[in-house]
C-alpha positions in Angstrom: -5.3 50.4 26.9 -8.1 49.0 29.8 -7.9 45.4 30.6 -11.7 45.3 29.6 -10.7 46.1 26.1 -11.4 44.3 23.2 -8.8 43.4 20.4 -9.5 45.1 16.8 -10.1 42.5 14.2 -7.1 43.1 12.0 -5.1 42.3 15.5 -7.0 39.1 15.7 -6.3 38.2 12.1 -2.7 39.3 12.6 -2.7 37.0 15.8 -3.8 34.1 13.6 -1.2 34.7 11.1 -2.9 33.5 7.2 0.5 33.3 6.0 1.1 29.9 8.2 -2.2 28.3 6.9 -0.9 27.6 3.7 1.0 24.2 4.9 -1.6 22.4 6.3 -4.5 23.4 3.6 -2.0 22.2 1.2 -1.1 19.0 2.9 -5.0 18.1 3.3 -5.5 19.1 -0.8 -2.4 16.5 -1.3 -4.8 14.1 0.6 -7.6 14.8 -1.0 -6.0 14.1 -4.5 -4.3 11.1 -3.2 -7.5 9.8 -2.4 -8.4 9.4 -6.1 -12.3 10.3 -5.3 -13.6 13.3 -7.5 -13.5 16.5 -6.0 -16.6 18.0 -7.7 -18.5 14.7 -5.8 -17.7 16.0 -2.7 -16.8 19.3 -3.1 -18.3 20.6 0.3 -16.0 18.1 2.1 -13.1 19.4 0.5 -14.0 23.1 1.5 -15.0 22.3 5.4 -11.4 20.5 5.3 -9.5 23.0 4.0 -11.4 25.0 6.6 -10.5 23.0 9.5 -6.9 22.7 8.2 -5.8 26.2 7.8 -7.9 29.1 9.2 -9.5 27.1 12.6 -6.6 24.4 13.7 -3.4 26.1 12.3 -4.5 29.6 13.1 -5.6 28.2 16.8 -1.7 27.1 16.7 -0.9 30.1 16.0 -2.9 32.0 18.8 -2.0 29.6 21.8 2.0 29.7 20.6 2.0 33.7 20.6 0.3 33.6 24.2 2.7 31.5 25.7 5.6 33.0 23.8 4.4 36.2 24.9 7.6 36.9 27.0 10.0 35.8 24.2 8.3 38.0 21.9 8.2 40.7 24.1 12.4 40.8 23.3 12.4 39.3 19.7 9.3 40.6 18.2 8.1 43.5 20.7 5.7 44.6 17.6 3.5 41.5 17.7 -0.4 41.6 18.9 0.4 40.2 22.3 3.1 42.0 23.6 2.2 45.3 21.8 -0.9 45.3 23.7 -3.1 45.4 20.5 -4.6 41.9 22.2 -5.3 43.2 25.5 -5.6 41.2 28.6 -5.9 37.4 28.1 -7.5 37.8 24.9 -4.8 35.7 23.2 -5.8 32.7 25.8 -9.3 33.3 25.0 -9.4 33.4 21.1 -7.2 30.0 21.0 -9.8 28.5 23.1 -12.7 29.6 21.0 -11.0 28.4 18.0 -10.5 25.4 19.7 -13.9 24.7 20.3 -14.8 25.7 16.7 -12.3 23.6 15.1 -14.0 20.3 17.1 -17.2 21.1 15.9 -16.2 21.1 12.3 -14.3 18.4 12.7 -17.2 16.5 14.3 -19.0 17.4 11.2 -16.8 15.9 9.0 -17.1 12.2 10.5 -15.3 9.7 12.9 -11.8 9.4 11.4 -11.8 13.5 10.5 -12.8 14.3 14.6 -10.1 12.1 15.5 -7.6 13.6 13.6 -8.9 17.3 14.6 -8.6 15.6 18.2 -4.9 14.7 17.8 -3.8 17.8 15.6 -5.4 20.3 18.6 -3.7 18.1 21.3 -0.3 18.5 19.8 -1.0 22.2 19.1 -1.6 22.7 22.6 1.3 20.3 23.8 3.5 22.3 21.8 3.0 25.6 22.8 1.4 25.1 26.6 2.5 24.1 30.1 3.1 21.2 31.2 4.6 19.3 28.2 5.7 22.9 25.8 7.3 21.0 23.3 8.9 23.6 22.0 11.0 23.5 24.5 13.2 21.1 22.9 13.5 21.6 19.0 13.8 18.0 18.4 10.4 17.3 19.5 8.6 20.5 19.0 9.6 20.5 15.3 8.7 17.0 15.3 5.3 18.0 16.3 4.9 20.7 14.1 6.0 18.6 11.1 3.6 15.4 11.7 0.6 17.9 12.5 1.0 20.2 9.6 2.1 17.8 6.8 1.4 13.8 7.5 -1.5 14.5 9.8 -3.3 17.0 7.5 -2.5 14.9 4.6 -4.0 11.4 5.9 -6.9 13.7 7.2 -7.5 14.5 3.9 -7.9 11.1 2.4 -9.6 9.8 5.1 -12.4 12.7 4.7 -12.9 11.7 1.1 -13.1 8.0 1.6 -15.9 8.5 4.2 -13.2 7.2 7.0 -11.7 4.1 5.5 -7.9 4.0 6.4 -5.6 5.4 3.6 -3.6 2.8 2.1 -0.1 2.4 2.8 1.5 4.3 -0.4 -0.1 7.3 1.1 1.0 6.4 4.8 4.4 6.0 3.5 4.1 9.5 1.5 2.5 11.3 4.5 5.2 9.9 6.5 8.4 10.6 4.5 7.2 14.6 4.1 6.4 14.8 7.9 9.7 13.8 8.7 11.0 16.5 5.8 9.1 19.0 7.3 11.0 19.1 10.6 13.5 20.7 8.8 11.3 23.3 7.5 9.9 24.2 11.0 13.8 24.6 12.1 14.0 27.4 9.3 11.5 29.2 11.5 13.9 29.1 14.6 16.8 31.4 13.3 14.9 34.8 13.7 14.6 34.0 17.4 17.8 33.1 18.7 18.5 35.5 20.9 14.9 35.5 22.4 15.1 31.4 22.8 18.6 32.0 24.5 17.1 34.1 26.9 14.2 32.6 28.0 15.2 28.6 27.8 13.7 27.6 24.7 16.5 24.9 22.9 15.7 24.9 19.8 17.9 23.5 17.0 20.2 26.7 16.2 20.2 27.2 20.4 21.4 23.3 20.9 23.5 23.0 17.8 24.7 26.8 16.8 23.2 28.2 13.7 25.7 26.4 11.0 25.0 22.7 12.4 21.3 23.1 12.8 21.4 24.7 9.3 23.2 21.6 8.1 20.6 19.1 10.0 17.6 21.1 8.6 19.1 21.1 4.7 19.6 17.2 5.6 16.5 16.4 6.8 14.7 18.0 4.4 16.4 16.4 1.4 16.4 12.9 2.7 12.8 12.1 3.0 12.7 13.2 -0.5 15.3 10.7 -1.9 13.3 8.0 -0.4 10.0 9.4 -2.1 12.0 9.2 -5.2 12.9 5.5 -4.6 9.6 4.8 -3.7 7.6 6.5 -7.0 10.4 4.3 -9.0 9.4 1.2 -7.3 5.6 1.2 -7.5 6.2 2.3 -11.1 5.5 6.3 -11.6 9.0 7.2 -13.2 7.4 10.8 -14.4 6.3 12.0 -11.0 9.8 10.6 -9.6 11.0 12.7 -12.5 9.1 15.7 -11.3 10.4 15.6 -7.9 14.3 15.0 -8.6 14.0 18.0 -10.6 12.2 19.9 -7.6 15.2 18.5 -5.3 18.0 19.4 -7.6 16.7 22.7 -7.7 16.2 22.8 -4.0 20.0 21.4 -3.4 22.1 24.8 -4.7 19.5 27.1 -2.4 20.2 24.9 0.6 23.9 25.6 -0.1 23.5 28.9 -0.3 21.3 29.0 3.1 23.6 27.0 5.2 26.3 29.5 4.1 24.5 32.1 6.5 21.6 30.6 8.0 20.7 33.2 10.4 20.7 35.9 7.7 18.8 33.4 4.8 16.2 31.4 6.5 13.4 33.5 5.5 14.8 33.6 1.8 14.8 29.7 1.8 11.5 29.6 2.9 10.3 31.8 0.4 11.8 30.2 -2.5 13.0 26.3 -1.2 9.8 25.3 0.9 7.5 25.9 -2.3 9.6 23.4 -4.2 9.6 21.0 -1.5 5.5 21.2 -1.3 5.4 21.0 -5.0 7.1 17.5 -4.8 4.3 16.7 -2.3 1.1 17.2 -4.8 3.4 15.3 -7.6 3.5 12.7 -5.3 0.0 12.5 -4.6 -1.2 12.3 -8.4 1.1 9.4 -8.5 -0.8 7.3 -5.7 -4.4 8.5 -6.4 -5.1 5.2 -8.1 -3.4 2.8 -5.4 
């Protein structure tokens, strides 16, 4: 393929990975709900915010990550758009830059606090994937950056956008922080599929640093313990119904975690498909609990 050729729209869409957009979009929606502001009264903010969280900021993070991971992907997943040549030349980088600019424009349109949050999210996305920081080279720092951006930052942004830029209350901030911590474990699930390539290219993901078995135990604990803290807070705040919902969702996750830990490399994708939706359902139940606080 000529270096002057352009990528097909289908290849660009594959690069932007729509399947990954759900977590920040969902977290933004949790922020909208926890604000307590009627959605229909500000539906334009909701729509723009969800677009910003998923198809723009998250999509940009996927593009820049794949650009800087092209050597790893050539080993682990050579059929991806960049290593396969379907995104030719430096178009992976150009797409990330274009999406960064689009994200900043939309964030600016949504007000000061959303703009600040957008800048923080975009900065973390570049720092995660690109030199000189390349936070993803260490599983502890990289997964923390992703968890904070995908869950906590998106949640707080949704609340701030609906409140017209006012600071979210302490209950919202605590829930966003706890679910961000739990998302660290969710991010670890993505690392089991690329252990061989990470080892060869010097990326110290948790499965590389700790071994697959210990990394799976850490991931499960990091996902479970913040939910226990959420349950305690909901009871303390006088929301037993929502606390019971999170208890039930966590109880359903626990046997799945045990099955995942028995064969983490083979079952990480399985747990992502069945266990993580229960985790994020608890986020929404918690958001409804604090919407009037």
